[in-house]
C-alpha positions as CSV (number, residue, x, y, z in Angstrom):
1,M,112.8,74.2,115.5
2,S,111.3,75.0,112.1
3,A,113.6,75.8,109.2
4,Q,111.9,79.2,108.8
5,L,112.7,80.2,112.4
6,T,116.2,78.9,112.0
7,R,116.8,81.1,109.0
8,K,115.4,84.1,110.9
9,L,117.8,83.3,113.8
10,D,120.7,83.2,111.4
11,L,120.0,86.8,110.5
12,L,120.3,88.1,114.1
13,P,124.1,88.5,114.0
14,W,123.7,90.6,110.8
15,V,121.5,93.0,112.7
16,A,123.2,92.8,116.1
17,L,126.8,93.4,115.0
18,P,126.1,96.6,113.0
19,C,124.1,97.9,116.0
20,I,127.0,97.4,118.3
21,F,129.5,98.8,115.7
22,V,127.4,101.9,115.2
23,A,127.0,102.4,118.9
24,V,130.7,102.1,119.6
25,V,132.0,104.1,116.6
26,L,129.5,106.9,116.7
27,E,129.1,107.3,120.5
28,N,130.3,110.9,120.5
29,I,128.1,111.8,117.6
30,I,124.8,110.1,118.4
31,G,124.9,110.5,122.2
32,T,124.9,108.2,125.1
33,E,121.2,107.4,125.1
34,F,121.1,106.2,121.5
35,T,124.4,104.4,122.1
36,T,122.6,102.6,125.0
37,I,119.6,101.7,122.8
38,L,121.7,100.3,119.9
39,G,124.3,98.6,122.2
40,M,121.7,96.9,124.3
41,T,119.6,95.8,121.3
42,G,122.7,94.4,119.6
43,G,124.0,92.7,122.7
44,T,120.7,91.1,123.6
45,S,120.3,89.9,120.0
46,L,123.7,88.2,120.1
47,I,123.0,86.5,123.4
48,A,119.6,85.3,122.1
49,W,121.2,84.0,119.0
50,F,123.9,82.1,120.9
51,V,121.5,80.6,123.4
52,R,118.9,79.5,120.8
53,R,121.5,78.0,118.5
54,N,123.0,76.0,121.4
55,S,119.7,74.9,122.7
56,E,118.9,73.2,119.4
57,L,121.0,70.2,120.5
58,E,118.6,67.4,121.5
59,S,120.5,66.1,124.5
60,P,118.3,65.4,127.5
61,R,120.1,68.0,129.5
62,N,119.3,70.7,126.9
63,I,115.7,69.7,126.6
64,A,115.3,69.9,130.4
65,T,116.9,73.4,130.6
66,R,115.2,74.9,127.4
67,K,112.2,76.2,129.3
68,Y,114.4,78.0,131.9
69,L,116.6,79.4,129.2
70,N,113.6,80.8,127.4
71,I,112.5,82.4,130.6
72,G,116.0,84.0,131.0
73,L,115.8,85.2,127.4
74,V,112.4,86.8,128.0
75,L,113.7,88.6,131.1
76,L,116.8,89.7,129.1
77,G,114.6,91.1,126.3
78,L,112.2,92.8,128.8
79,G,115.1,94.4,130.6
80,T,116.5,95.6,127.3
81,L,113.1,97.1,126.4
82,V,112.8,98.9,129.7
83,V,116.4,100.2,129.5
84,S,115.8,101.4,125.9
85,I,112.6,103.2,126.9
86,A,114.4,104.9,129.8
87,A,117.2,105.9,127.5
88,A,114.8,107.3,125.0
89,E,113.0,109.2,127.8
90,N,116.3,110.6,128.9
91,A,117.1,111.8,125.3
92,L,113.7,113.5,125.0
93,S,113.6,115.2,128.4
94,S,115.0,118.6,128.9
95,S,116.9,117.6,132.1
96,G,118.2,114.3,130.8
97,L,117.5,112.6,134.1
98,A,113.9,111.7,133.7
99,G,114.4,108.0,132.9
100,I,117.0,107.2,135.5
101,P,114.7,105.3,137.9
102,L,113.2,103.4,135.0
103,E,116.7,102.6,133.8
104,I,117.7,101.2,137.2
105,V,114.6,98.9,137.2
106,G,115.3,97.8,133.6
107,T,118.9,97.0,134.5
108,G,117.7,94.9,137.4
109,I,115.4,92.9,135.1
110,L,118.1,92.7,132.5
111,V,120.6,91.2,134.9
112,S,118.2,88.7,136.3
113,G,117.9,87.0,132.8
114,P,121.6,86.0,132.4
115,A,121.9,85.4,136.2
116,G,119.0,82.9,135.9
117,M,120.6,81.2,132.8
118,I,123.9,80.9,134.6
119,L,122.2,79.4,137.7
120,V,120.3,76.9,135.5
121,F,123.5,75.8,133.8
122,E,125.3,75.5,137.1
123,L,122.5,73.3,138.6
124,T,122.0,71.1,135.6
125,H,125.5,70.4,134.5
126,P,127.4,68.0,136.8
127,K,130.8,68.9,138.1
128,P,133.8,67.1,136.6
129,Y,135.0,64.0,138.4
130,G,137.4,64.9,141.3
131,A,136.5,68.6,141.4
132,D,135.7,69.8,144.9
């Protein structure tokens, strides 16, 4: 990975942690929808940072799984985007229920990203000797 991209990745926790902190501390003030947007953005950023930092290792196993991990990160980001759009739609609508179907779809996309990453790790990492 280039040094410039690595420096940008190192800034992700500095953006993600304040997003999560504001979402948790100011939940009653800013409302559930904005808390969802900030919390999902912060959480997704931290997951992306951890996965990308750990995929920099040049072992053959990490090189083989990198493509699948990137697909999982894309699904995670897309799900976060859809959930955030649905939360913004809920905040802007008069009934507050306009974005519920979109939020359900976004949650399904969001969950498929980490589920795929877990599946890739399970399939590519051998079980310890003697484990049944």
